[in-house]
N, C-alpha and C positions, 0 to 999 in steps of 0.2 A: 503494498500500500504505499509505504513512504515513495518509494523510485515513481511511481506513476505523480505522483503529487509535485515533486520534484521536475517532471514531463511535462507536466499542465502549469506549474508554476511561472515555467522559464518564458512561457508565452502571452502572461497573464499582465498586465498593467492596471493600476489602480489610478484611476482618474475618473472625477466628479461627474464624467458623463459615460463613460462604458461599465464604472462598477466593478470591475474585475473580470469584465470579461475576455477572451481572447482576442486578439486584435485580427480585425477583419474578416473573421471567421465567427461564427455559431458554435464550435465544437467544444463542447464542456465535458463528453465521456473519454476517459484516458485512454481507452482501448483502440476507440477511433483514430484519437490523434495519434497515436504510436502505428497503427496502420497507416496513416496518410503521411506521416514522417518515412517509415519504410519505403513506401510506394515513391515518392518523390527521388528520396535518396538514390533507388535503383533506376529511376528515369535518368537523374543526371549522371551516371555513372555512366549506363548504357548510351548517354547523348557523347560525355568525353572521348570514353572507347571507341565509339564508329568516329568522331573528329578527327581521332589520333590516326585511325586505318584511311580516312579521307586525304588526309594532308599527308599520309606517306605516297598515296597514290599520283596526287597533284599538290605539291607543296602550296603552302598560304604564301600570298606576295606580301611583302614587305613596304608598309610606308614609308614616306620622306624622313618621318621624324622617328621610325626605328621599330615601330609598333607593327604587328599583324594586323591584316586589313580585315580577317575573324577572329574570335576565339573559336580555339577547338569545341567547347560547347556550341556554337551556332552552326560551326561546319556540320557537327555531328547531328544537329536536329533536322537541317536541310537536306542531309542525305539520307535519314532514317522517317522523314516525310517522303520524300521522292521515292525510297522503296518500297514505303506502305502505298504509296499511288500507283506504282507502275510494276511491282511484282504480282504473282499469283499467290494464292495463300499457301502455298506448297514451302515456295521460296519465301516467305516471310518469315515462316517456322526455321529455315535451314538457318538464315540470316541470325535469328534473334538465338537460337541453340549456340552458333558459333560465339556471338556476341558474349552471351554468358559463359563460354569457356574460356580456359586461361589464354588462348592463342587465336587471333582473330585474321582469319586469311583474307588478305586484300582483293584476291581473283572474284571472291563473291562481291566487292561492291563495284566491281567492274561494268556491270550492265546497266547501273544508274549511271548518266552522265551526270557527276558531281562537280 
């Protein structure tokens, strides 16, 4: 019970207008909040991992100020969106299985114009 209260209290602010509710969302059940955070963490991980693989296929250009034109997250999110839109369900399942494995084959991403 103590762990669940710590997770919930991290996202609670006590101001006169919100009376200790969660910021921006009305989730008060610690179990649902934990599930939401786990899904978000998995999604960010998949986007970054896909972005790393996409950057190996086509390197991210460097702007004049020395920073990359896109973040690995943005590149991976765009690639996952294209994969979901262009591929059939069997290909999407194969790619997701490889994303969840320890190594990602870049060859699977070649069929999508990243």
